[in-house]
C-alpha positions in Angstrom: 26.0 34.2 23.9 27.6 31.1 22.7 24.5 29.0 23.7 22.2 31.4 21.9 24.4 31.3 18.8 24.3 27.5 18.9 20.6 27.4 19.3 20.1 29.8 16.4 22.4 27.7 14.2 20.5 24.5 15.2 17.2 26.2 14.3 18.6 27.3 10.9 19.7 23.8 10.2 16.2 22.4 11.1 14.6 25.0 8.8 17.0 24.2 6.0 16.5 20.5 6.2 12.7 20.8 6.5 12.6 22.9 3.3 14.9 20.5 1.3 13.0 17.4 2.4 9.6 19.1 2.2 10.3 20.1 -1.4 11.3 16.6 -2.3 8.1 15.3 -0.7 6.0 17.8 -2.6 7.6 16.6 -5.9 7.0 12.9 -5.1 3.3 13.6 -4.2 2.7 16.0 -7.1 3.3 13.6 -10.0 1.6 11.4 -12.5 -2.2 12.1 -12.8 -2.3 14.8 -10.1 -1.8 17.5 -12.7 -5.1 16.6 -14.3 -7.4 16.6 -11.3 -7.4 20.3 -10.0 -8.3 22.0 -13.3 -11.0 19.4 -13.9 -12.5 20.2 -10.4 -12.4 23.9 -11.1 -13.9 23.4 -14.6 -16.8 21.4 -13.3 -17.4 23.6 -10.2 -17.2 27.0 -11.9 -18.5 29.6 -9.5 -18.2 27.0 -6.7 -14.5 26.5 -7.2 -13.5 27.8 -3.7 -15.8 25.3 -2.0 -14.4 22.5 -4.2 -10.9 23.6 -3.3 -11.7 23.2 0.4 -12.8 19.6 -0.3 -9.6 18.9 -2.3 -7.6 20.5 0.5 -8.8 17.9 3.0 -8.3 14.7 1.0 -5.8 15.7 -1.6 -3.4 17.8 0.4 -3.8 17.6 4.2 -4.4 13.8 4.6 -1.5 12.7 2.3 0.9 15.1 4.1 -0.3 14.0 7.5 0.2 10.3 6.6 4.0 11.0 6.6 3.8 12.8 9.9 1.9 10.0 11.5 4.5 7.6 10.2 7.3 9.7 11.5 5.8 10.2 15.0 5.0 6.5 15.4 8.5 5.0 14.8 9.1 5.7 11.1 7.8 2.4 9.7 4.5 1.0 8.7 5.1 -2.0 10.9 5.5 0.2 14.0 2.6 2.4 13.1 0.3 -0.7 12.7 1.7 -2.6 15.7 -1.5 -2.2 17.8 -3.5 -3.9 15.1 -1.5 -7.1 14.9 2.2 -8.0 14.7 1.9 -9.0 11.1 -0.5 -6.4 9.8 1.9 -3.6 8.9 4.1 -5.9 6.9 1.2 -7.4 5.1 -0.4 -4.0 4.3 2.9 -2.7 3.1 3.6 -5.7 0.9 0.1 -5.5 -0.7 0.3 -1.8 -1.3 3.9 -1.8 -2.5 3.2 -4.6 -5.0 -0.2 -3.6 -6.0 -0.2 0.2 -5.9 3.5 1.2 -6.3 5.2 -1.5 -8.4 2.3 -2.5 -10.7 0.6 1.0 -10.9 2.4 4.1 -9.7 5.8 3.7 -11.4 4.7 2.5 -14.8 1.9 5.1 -14.8 4.4 7.9 -14.5 6.0 6.9 -17.7 2.7 6.4 -19.5 1.3 9.8 -18.4 4.7 11.5 -19.2 4.5 10.1 -22.7 0.8 10.8 -23.5 0.6 14.2 -21.8 4.1 15.5 -22.1 6.2 14.0 -24.8 3.5 13.9 -27.5 2.9 17.7 -27.0 6.5 18.4 -27.4 6.9 16.1 -30.5 3.5 16.1 -32.2 5.0 15.2 -35.6 6.5 11.9 -34.4 4.5 8.8 -34.9 3.2 7.8 -31.4 3.9 4.1 -32.2 7.5 4.9 -32.7 7.7 7.6 -30.1 6.7 5.3 -27.2 9.5 2.9 -28.0 11.9 5.8 -27.8 10.5 7.8 -24.9 9.6 5.1 -22.3 13.0 3.4 -22.2 14.7 6.8 -22.0 12.4 7.8 -19.2 13.4 4.8 -17.1 17.1 5.3 -17.8 16.9 8.8 -16.3 14.7 7.8 -13.3 16.9 4.8 -12.6 20.0 7.1 -12.7 18.6 9.4 -10.0 17.3 6.5 -7.9 20.4 4.3 -7.9 22.4 6.6 -5.6 20.3 6.0 -2.5 22.2 8.6 -0.3 21.5 11.4 -2.8 17.9 10.7 -3.9 16.3 13.3 -1.6 18.9 16.0 -2.3 18.7 15.5 -6.1 14.9 15.7 -6.0 14.7 18.6 -3.5 17.6 20.7 -4.9 17.4 20.0 -8.6 14.2 18.5 -10.0 11.6 20.2 -7.7 12.8 23.8 -8.2 12.6 23.3 -12.0 9.1 21.8 -11.6 7.9 24.6 -9.3 9.3 27.3 -11.6 7.4 26.0 -14.6 4.1 25.4 -12.8 4.5 28.7 -11.0 4.7 30.5 -14.3 1.4 28.9 -15.4 -0.3 29.6 -12.1 0.8 33.2 -11.9 -0.2 33.8 -15.6 -3.7 32.3 -15.0 -4.2 34.7 -12.0 -2.8 37.9 -13.7 -4.5 37.2 -17.0 -7.4 34.9 -16.4 -9.2 33.2 -19.3 -12.6 34.5 -18.2 -15.0 34.7 -15.3 -16.0 31.4 -13.5 -19.4 30.3 -14.9 -22.4 28.8 -13.2 -22.0 25.2 -14.2 -24.9 23.9 -12.2 -22.7 21.8 -9.9 -24.9 21.4 -6.8 -22.2 20.0 -4.5 -18.8 21.5 -5.3 -17.3 20.6 -1.9 -18.3 17.0 -2.4 -16.8 17.1 -5.9 -13.4 18.3 -4.5 -13.5 15.9 -1.6 -14.2 12.8 -3.7 -11.6 13.7 -6.4 -8.9 14.2 -3.8 -10.0 10.9 -2.1 -9.6 9.1 -5.5 -6.0 10.3 -6.0 -4.8 7.6 -3.6 -2.1 9.9 -2.1 -2.7 8.8 1.4 -1.2 5.5 0.6 1.5 7.3 -1.3 2.5 8.8 2.0 2.3 5.5 3.9 4.3 3.7 1.2 6.9 6.4 0.4 7.1 8.2 3.7 10.0 6.2 4.9 12.3 7.8 2.4 11.7 11.2 3.9 12.0 10.0 7.5 15.3 8.3 6.6 16.5 11.5 5.1 16.2 13.2 8.5 17.9 10.2 10.2 20.8 10.4 7.8 21.1 14.1 8.8 21.6 13.1 12.4 18.0 13.6 13.7 16.7 11.3 16.5 13.3 11.4 18.3 13.0 14.7 20.2 11.9 18.3 19.8 14.2 19.1 16.8 13.1 16.0 15.0 9.4 16.7 15.6 9.9 20.4 14.5 11.7 19.2 11.3 8.9 16.7 10.6 6.1 19.3 10.9 8.2 21.9 9.0 8.6 19.4 6.1 4.8 18.8 6.2 4.1 22.6 6.1 6.5 23.1 3.1 4.8 20.2 1.2 1.3 21.4 2.0 2.0 25.0 0.9 3.5 23.7 -2.4 0.5 21.6 -3.0 -1.9 24.4 -2.1 -0.2 26.9 -4.4 -0.2 24.6 -7.4 -3.5 22.8 -6.8 -5.3 26.0 -6.0 -3.8 27.8 -9.0 -4.6 25.0 -11.5 -8.1 24.7 -10.1 -8.7 28.4 -10.5 -7.4 28.1 -14.1 -10.0 25.5 -14.7 -12.7 27.6 -13.1 -11.8 30.6 -15.3 -12.1 28.4 -18.4 -15.5 27.0 -17.4 -17.3 29.7 -19.5 -14.8 29.6 -22.3 -14.3 25.9 -23.3 -16.9 23.4 -24.4 -18.2 21.2 -21.6 -17.3 18.0 -23.5 -13.6 18.6 -23.3 -12.1 15.2 -22.2 -10.4 15.2 -18.8 -7.0 14.1 -20.1 -6.9 16.9 -22.5 -8.5 19.7 -20.4 -5.3 21.1 -18.8 -3.5 21.2 -22.2 -6.5 22.9 -23.8 -6.7 25.5 -20.9 -3.0 26.3 -21.1 -3.0 26.5 -24.9 -5.9 28.9 -24.7 -4.1 30.9 -22.0 -0.6 31.0 -23.4 -0.6 29.4 -26.9 2.0 27.0 -28.0 4.7 28.3 -25.7 2.4 27.7 -22.7 1.5 24.2 -23.9 5.1 23.3 -24.3 5.9 24.7 -20.8 3.2 22.5 -19.4 4.5 19.5 -21.2 7.9 20.0 -19.6 6.3 20.4 -16.2 4.4 17.1 -16.7 7.6 15.3 -17.6 9.3 16.6 -14.4 6.3 15.8 -12.2 6.2 12.3 -13.5 10.0 11.9 -13.2 10.1 13.0 -9.6 7.4 10.5 -8.7 9.1 7.7 -10.5 12.4 8.4 -8.8 10.9 8.5 -5.3 8.8 5.4 -5.8 11.6 3.4 -7.4 14.0 4.3 -4.6 11.5 3.2 -1.9 10.7 -0.1 -3.7 14.5 -0.8 -4.0 14.8 -0.3 -0.2 11.9 -2.7 0.5 13.1 -5.4 -2.0 16.5 -5.4 -0.1 14.6 -5.6 3.2 12.2 -8.4 2.1 15.0 -10.5 0.7 17.2 -9.9 3.8 19.9 -8.5 1.7 20.1 -11.3 -0.9 19.0 -8.7 -3.5 20.9 -5.4 -3.2 19.3 -2.0 -3.3 20.7 -1.3 -6.8 19.5 -4.7 -8.1 16.1 -3.9 -6.7 16.0 -0.6 -8.4 16.9 -2.2 -11.7 14.3 -4.9 -11.3 11.6 -2.3 -10.6 12.6 -0.2 -13.6 12.7 -3.1 -16.0 9.3 -4.6 -15.0 7.7 -1.1 -14.9 9.1 -0.5 -18.4 7.1 -3.4 -19.8 4.0 -2.4 -17.8 4.1 1.2 -19.1 3.6 0.1 -22.7 0.1 -0.8 -21.8 -0.9 2.8 -21.6 -2.7 5.0 -19.0 -6.2 3.5 -19.4 -4.9 -0.1 -18.9 -3.0 0.9 -15.7 -5.9 2.9 -14.2 -8.3 0.0 -14.8 -5.9 -2.4 -13.1 -5.6 0.0 -10.1 -9.2 0.5 -9.3 -10.0 -2.8 -7.4 -6.9 -2.5 -5.2 -7.6 1.2 -4.6 -11.2 0.7 -3.5 -10.2 -2.1 -1.1 -7.3 -0.4 0.7 -8.1 3.3 0.8 -10.6 3.4 3.7 -8.2 1.5 6.0 -5.3 3.7 4.9 -7.2 6.9 6.0 -8.3 5.2 9.3 -4.7 4.3 10.2 -3.4 7.8 9.5 -6.1 9.4 11.7 -5.3 6.9 14.5 -1.6 7.6 14.2 -2.2 11.3 14.8 -4.4 11.0 17.8 -3.0 11.3 21.3 -1.9 7.8 22.5 -3.7 8.2 25.8 -7.0 8.2 23.9 -6.4 4.8 22.3 -5.9 1.2 23.2 -5.3 -1.8 20.9 -9.0 -2.5 20.8 -9.6 0.9 19.2 -7.1 0.1 16.5 -8.4 -3.4 15.9 -12.1 -2.4 15.7 -11.5 0.6 13.5 -9.4 -1.4 11.1 -11.7 -4.4 10.9 -14.7 -2.2 10.0 -12.7 -0.1 7.5 -11.5 -3.3 5.7 -15.1 -4.7 5.7 -16.4 -1.5 4.0 -13.5 -1.6 1.6 -14.4 -5.2 0.6 -18.0 -4.0 -0.1 -16.7 -1.2 -2.4 -14.4 -3.7 -4.1 -17.2 -6.2 -4.9 -19.5 -3.4 -6.0 -16.9 -2.3 -8.5 -16.2 -5.8 -9.7 -20.0 -6.5 -10.1 -20.4 -3.3 -12.1 -17.6 -4.3 -14.5 -19.1 -7.7 -15.0 -22.6 -6.3 -15.6 -24.1 -7.3 -12.4 -24.9 -5.9 -9.0 -24.9 -6.8 -5.3 -28.2 -7.9 -3.6 -30.6 -4.9 -3.4 -31.0 -5.1 0.5 -27.3 -4.9 0.9 -27.1 -1.8 -1.4 -30.0 -0.1 0.4 -28.3 -0.7 3.8 -25.0 0.7 2.5 -26.7 3.8 1.0 -28.5 4.5 4.2 -25.2 5.0 6.1 -24.3 8.6 7.0 -22.0 10.2 4.4 -22.6 7.4 1.9 -23.5 9.8 -0.9 -20.3 11.7 -0.2 -18.2 8.6 -0.7 -17.4 8.1 3.0 -19.8 5.4 3.9 -17.0 3.6 5.7 -16.3 6.4 8.2 -19.2 6.0 10.7 -18.9 2.2 10.8 -15.1 2.5 11.4 -15.7 5.0 14.3 -18.3 2.6 15.8 -15.9 -0.3 15.4 -13.2 1.6 17.2 -15.4 2.6 20.1 -16.8 -0.9 20.5 -13.3 -2.5 20.2 -11.8 -0.1 22.7 -14.6 -0.7 25.2 -14.3 -4.5 25.0 -10.6 -4.2 25.3 -10.9 -2.0 28.5 -13.5 -4.2 30.1 -11.5 -7.3 29.4 -8.4 -5.6 31.0 -6.2 -6.5 28.1 -2.8 -4.8 27.9 -2.1 -2.6 24.9 1.0 -2.9 22.8 4.1 -1.1 24.0 4.2 1.1 20.9 0.7 2.5 21.3 1.3 3.7 24.8 5.1 4.5 25.0 6.1 8.1 25.4 8.5 9.6 22.9 12.2 9.2 23.6 14.2 11.9 25.2 15.2 14.9 23.1 18.5 14.6 21.3 
């Protein structure tokens, strides 16, 4: 009986910890611009909203959550996850993504979106030129306060901020289901699944999981978890909680957009669509509720990203810069960047995003596959081709911004690839690169890295 009671207590602890950390991960994922995308997808898809939701489910919900699981199952760090590619690859990838996507983009964007979508709704009479100088510094004071105490970041997000965020968004979602704006209209969207798939792909949340996943894995370690059955159960439980939260909110907001497809004009700008939908649904009270939800969503993302960056600054400087000093440095530099506004930050992010996202998805998929299926050649070949295709997308984007174009034969070759029209031209080349690399590695009799073939440690 005593053993049964202890087992039950242990399972209850795993469930409790999975829920707390899962809610925190949901809050960090569901921030900044992600409130905008689901209603836009539903609005554009109309009667095809369910197919569009399936596409968004794959790239905007499942893959980001699985990126953290892959990290947790392969040692908890990007360096260990990427060890089969090259000893230096994980550190280099992490440095580029942390600097380019998190520090320069993600953290300042949270403040800009919170100001433009949240604060201005709550204080419409205040001159925006004055309001931004008041709001943005205050935003970073609050986010820094939450991030400074490293040991309590997850608890503060999971137990305080996320329940508030979920409550406000839940009200909007439930209201939109019980009292819909109208019936989804036929918008003429020929490929709603592709629409949802590409929009979720463009959120960049897979790299969010790779960059910020360590904070959730560390949260389990600080609770006494070590590799074994209980750790694996807690990891997948956390992923389930996060996925269900994303599905509830994303699905509800997409349905709200679909029900408004026959009510609002088609020329409603993307940035103002959600506000217009909620105002139509629930008037000023609803719009203000949404504004508060936006503020909380952006704040939770800022707290999580700042905490992770503080950790890595301490690591990169080998302790010469403390965690707290790193957090303050991130907040101060992001403060200046945030004054540039959302459009400026999004334009700055695009080239980095196009270059890195294919390899990010490829690494996550490889990290989830059984180790006996892979050798180092598979990792190297897949990564090389994914990076090559990312370089093509990068130069295509830069050429378009400069008013030019890549050579016509190169464009034709790219467009002839399977899934190119769906935005996944890199997928088949990456698979072929992995198969070719794996075959050559096996024929050459080369040994694989310890990390790619080692079995998990004994249960705790």
